[in-house]
C-alpha positions as CSV (number, residue, x, y, z in Angstrom):
1,M,119.4,101.3,98.0
2,A,122.5,103.1,100.1
3,E,125.1,101.6,99.3
4,A,123.9,101.9,95.3
5,H,124.1,105.6,94.6
6,E,126.4,106.7,96.9
7,S,125.7,110.2,96.4
8,A,121.6,109.5,97.3
9,A,120.5,110.6,100.8
10,V,118.8,107.5,101.9
11,I,115.2,107.0,104.2
12,G,114.2,103.5,105.6
13,I,110.9,104.3,107.4
14,D,109.7,101.1,109.7
15,I,106.8,102.1,112.4
16,S,108.4,99.2,114.4
17,P,112.8,99.3,115.5
18,I,114.6,96.6,113.5
19,Q,116.4,98.4,111.9
20,P,120.7,97.1,111.6
21,N,122.9,98.4,114.0
22,W,125.2,99.9,111.0
23,V,124.6,101.3,107.7
24,P,126.1,103.6,104.9
25,P,126.4,107.0,106.2
26,N,124.6,108.1,103.4
27,C,121.7,106.4,104.9
28,R,119.4,106.6,108.0
29,F,116.3,104.9,109.6
30,V,113.3,106.5,111.0
31,I,110.7,105.2,113.1
32,E,107.5,106.7,111.6
33,D,103.5,104.8,111.0
34,A,102.8,105.3,107.2
35,E,99.6,105.5,107.8
36,M,100.3,109.4,110.0
37,E,100.6,112.4,108.3
38,W,104.1,112.3,106.6
39,P,106.3,114.5,108.5
40,W,108.5,115.9,105.4
41,D,108.1,118.4,102.8
42,L,105.6,118.0,99.9
43,N,107.7,117.4,96.3
44,Y,110.7,116.1,98.8
45,F,110.9,112.5,97.2
46,D,112.3,111.5,94.1
47,F,111.8,108.1,95.1
48,I,109.4,106.4,97.1
49,H,109.2,102.1,97.3
50,T,107.3,100.6,99.6
51,R,106.7,96.7,100.3
52,H,105.1,94.0,101.7
53,L,102.3,96.2,103.9
54,I,99.5,94.2,103.0
55,G,97.5,93.4,106.2
56,A,99.0,96.9,107.7
57,I,97.0,99.9,106.2
58,S,93.3,100.9,106.8
59,D,93.5,102.9,104.5
60,W,95.2,102.7,101.1
61,P,94.1,105.4,99.3
62,R,95.4,107.9,101.4
63,L,97.9,105.9,101.0
64,Y,98.6,107.0,98.4
65,E,98.1,110.0,97.7
66,Q,100.2,111.2,100.5
67,A,103.1,109.4,98.7
68,F,101.9,111.1,95.6
69,R,102.2,114.2,97.3
70,H,105.6,113.8,98.7
71,L,106.9,112.9,95.6
72,R,108.6,116.0,92.8
73,P,107.9,116.7,90.1
74,G,109.2,113.1,87.6
75,G,109.8,111.4,90.8
76,W,108.6,107.5,90.7
77,F,106.7,105.4,93.4
78,E,106.7,101.5,93.3
79,H,105.0,99.3,95.4
80,C,106.0,95.3,95.7
81,E,103.2,93.1,97.2
82,Y,102.6,89.4,96.9
83,D,99.4,87.8,97.4
84,I,99.4,85.8,100.6
85,T,97.8,82.7,98.5
86,T,100.1,79.6,97.5
87,R,99.0,78.4,94.6
88,S,99.7,75.6,92.9
89,D,99.0,74.2,89.1
90,T,99.4,70.1,90.1
91,G,95.5,69.7,89.9
92,L,96.9,68.0,93.3
93,V,95.2,71.5,95.5
94,D,91.8,71.9,96.0
95,D,89.5,75.0,97.8
96,D,89.9,72.6,101.5
97,H,93.5,71.8,100.8
98,I,95.7,73.6,103.2
99,F,97.0,76.0,100.9
100,N,93.2,77.7,100.4
101,R,92.9,77.4,104.0
102,W,95.5,79.2,105.6
103,C,94.5,82.1,104.0
104,K,91.2,82.5,103.8
105,Y,91.8,83.1,108.1
106,F,94.1,86.1,106.9
107,F,91.7,86.9,105.4
108,D,88.5,86.9,107.5
109,S,90.7,88.8,110.3
110,S,90.9,91.7,107.9
111,K,86.6,91.8,108.6
112,V,88.4,92.2,112.3
113,T,91.2,94.8,112.1
114,G,90.0,96.3,108.7
115,R,93.4,96.4,107.6
116,R,93.2,94.0,104.0
117,F,95.5,90.8,103.2
118,D,93.8,90.2,100.0
119,F,94.6,94.2,98.5
120,P,97.1,92.3,95.4
121,R,94.4,90.0,94.2
122,K,91.4,92.6,93.8
123,G,93.9,93.9,91.1
124,E,93.3,97.9,92.7
125,M,96.6,98.9,93.3
126,K,96.9,100.5,89.5
127,K,93.2,102.0,90.2
128,I,94.4,103.3,93.5
129,M,97.1,105.1,91.8
130,D,95.6,106.1,88.6
131,E,93.0,107.7,90.7
132,A,95.9,109.2,93.2
133,G,97.4,111.0,90.2
134,F,100.1,108.9,88.4
135,V,101.0,108.6,85.2
136,D,102.4,106.0,83.2
137,V,101.6,103.0,85.6
138,V,102.9,100.3,84.8
139,H,102.1,96.3,87.2
140,R,103.8,93.6,86.7
141,Q,103.4,90.6,88.1
142,W,105.9,87.5,88.3
143,K,105.5,83.5,89.6
144,I,107.5,83.3,92.7
145,P,108.7,79.5,93.6
146,I,108.6,78.5,97.3
147,G,111.3,75.6,97.7
148,G,113.9,74.7,95.2
149,W,111.7,72.5,92.7
150,A,112.4,74.9,89.8
151,R,113.9,73.8,86.8
152,D,115.8,77.1,86.0
153,P,118.8,77.7,88.2
154,K,118.0,81.5,89.5
155,M,114.5,80.4,90.3
156,K,115.2,77.3,92.0
157,E,117.8,79.8,94.3
158,L,114.8,82.6,94.4
159,G,112.3,79.4,95.3
160,F,115.3,78.0,98.8
161,F,115.2,81.8,99.9
162,T,111.5,82.0,99.6
163,F,110.7,78.5,101.0
164,E,113.1,79.6,104.7
165,F,111.8,82.9,104.3
166,I,108.3,81.3,104.6
167,D,109.0,78.1,107.0
168,S,110.2,80.9,109.5
169,S,107.3,83.0,109.1
170,L,104.3,81.0,109.2
171,E,104.3,80.5,113.7
172,G,104.4,84.2,113.6
173,F,102.4,85.2,111.3
174,A,100.1,83.1,112.8
175,L,100.3,83.9,116.9
176,F,100.0,87.2,116.2
177,I,97.0,87.2,113.4
178,L,94.6,83.6,114.7
179,N,95.3,84.4,118.6
180,K,95.5,87.8,119.0
181,I,92.6,88.9,116.3
182,M,90.9,85.6,115.6
183,E,91.0,84.3,119.4
184,W,92.6,80.2,118.2
185,E,94.3,78.4,121.0
186,V,97.4,78.1,120.6
187,D,97.4,74.4,119.7
188,R,95.1,74.8,117.7
189,I,97.3,77.3,115.6
190,M,100.6,75.1,116.5
191,A,98.7,72.6,114.3
192,H,98.2,74.9,111.5
193,V,101.1,75.5,111.2
194,K,102.9,72.1,111.4
195,E,100.3,71.6,108.2
196,M,101.4,74.4,106.2
197,Q,104.8,74.1,106.8
198,D,103.9,70.1,105.5
199,G,102.0,71.6,102.9
200,I,105.4,73.5,101.5
201,R,108.0,71.6,101.9
202,R,106.0,68.9,99.8
203,G,107.8,69.6,95.9
204,R,105.5,67.5,94.2
205,L,103.0,70.5,94.7
206,M,104.9,73.3,93.5
207,P,103.9,75.6,95.6
208,Y,104.2,79.3,94.4
209,F,103.2,82.9,95.9
210,I,101.9,85.2,92.6
211,L,104.7,88.4,93.8
């Protein structure tokens, strides 16, 4: 964003110190918790973008209200999330398939943490934005392939990137959620991860997410 808009001052916010060492001169990163009171003035930002916060937010209406209050009149708020349910239209995935069991355990963990993983799939994002005061709210969804099964070259490339991200992330997500929160034994978790990895590698299932 900073590279594309050199005249803009861009602030990146994360609760963890994972920022890159090199950034453009018009970009800076700060460690902040988006659920706490925001430290910036009201009507401060022209554009606010948030993404991949499912499982991390306990009060979505408050987050949207803060975004609304800290935007200048005429500013834009963009929120991008994906439904963590791995889908398949092949008819080969039943209710007990690893794709459905994987997301169910994450949804169950929400009952313990109070931070929901099913937020995007409930259709609440637009409703809460409306209630926060936003106008001209547009809700869009895309089918994001996992793996290189798509025929369209652009979607095939996107599928490869998505697969690499998911395949390398499964163990980290599972160890935290299933061990720390759901109190599973590590051996059971690793068997679960292996089953999910095998599932997304089966191109004939044509797995995908809804973004």
